[in-house]
N, C-alpha and C positions, 0 to 999 in steps of 0.2 A: 150307550155302547161302552162296554168295559174297556179297560186298557189291556194291552199285552206288551210283553218285553221281547224284543227281537233278540233271540238267543245268540246269534252270530256276532252281535254288537255288544252284548253284556260282558262287562269286565269282572263280574262277580265281586264288586266292591262292597256290596251289602248295604249301601247307603239308604236304599229304598225300604228295605224290609221293616226296620223298627218304626218307620214313620207312617206306615199304612194303618189307618184307623180301623180297618175291617179285618186285619190279619189275613189279607188275601195274597200276600207275597211270601213265597218260600223258595228255598234253594233246591234245585233238582239237576242232577247230572252236570254240575260245574257252573251253572248259571241260574239266574232267578226267573221265576215264572209267577204269573198272576192268575189266581183261580177266578175265572169269569163270574161264577155264581156269587162270589163274595165282594166283587169290585162294585163300588157305588160311585166311582169317579170322584170320590171325596165330597160328593154333594152332601151338604148339611154339616160338614166338618171344616172344610177349608175352601178358599176361593179358587184354588187351582189344585189339580191332582198332585199329591206330594211326590209320587214316583217321578213324574215329569220334572218337578221343581228341583229335586236333588240329584238326578242322574247326571254324572259327569260326561256322558256321551250323548250328544244331540240326536234326537229322533230314534232313541232306543226304546223308550216307553211311548207307545203310540196307541191310538184308538183302534180297537178291533171292530171294524165295520161289518164283519160277518155275523155279529151278535146284536140283539136288540138293546136299545138304550135303557139304562137304569131308570126305574120309575119309583120315586120316593112314595112311601105309603101316606095316605091322607090323614 
């Protein structure tokens, strides 16, 4: 499941954007968003999702359970 950013909690600090290995995070309308099709949950890059690790506001970068989990290619 890709991650999403809760817009109402995003402080637009931009800490997450440069750390995303998939360039899935961008600024839109004053807060940051994650493009689900590009989000790999940082699998294959880091032990934990970088957006979650660097976000200064707890529970702002969360799993989007409405979308299927990322499947790494074999």
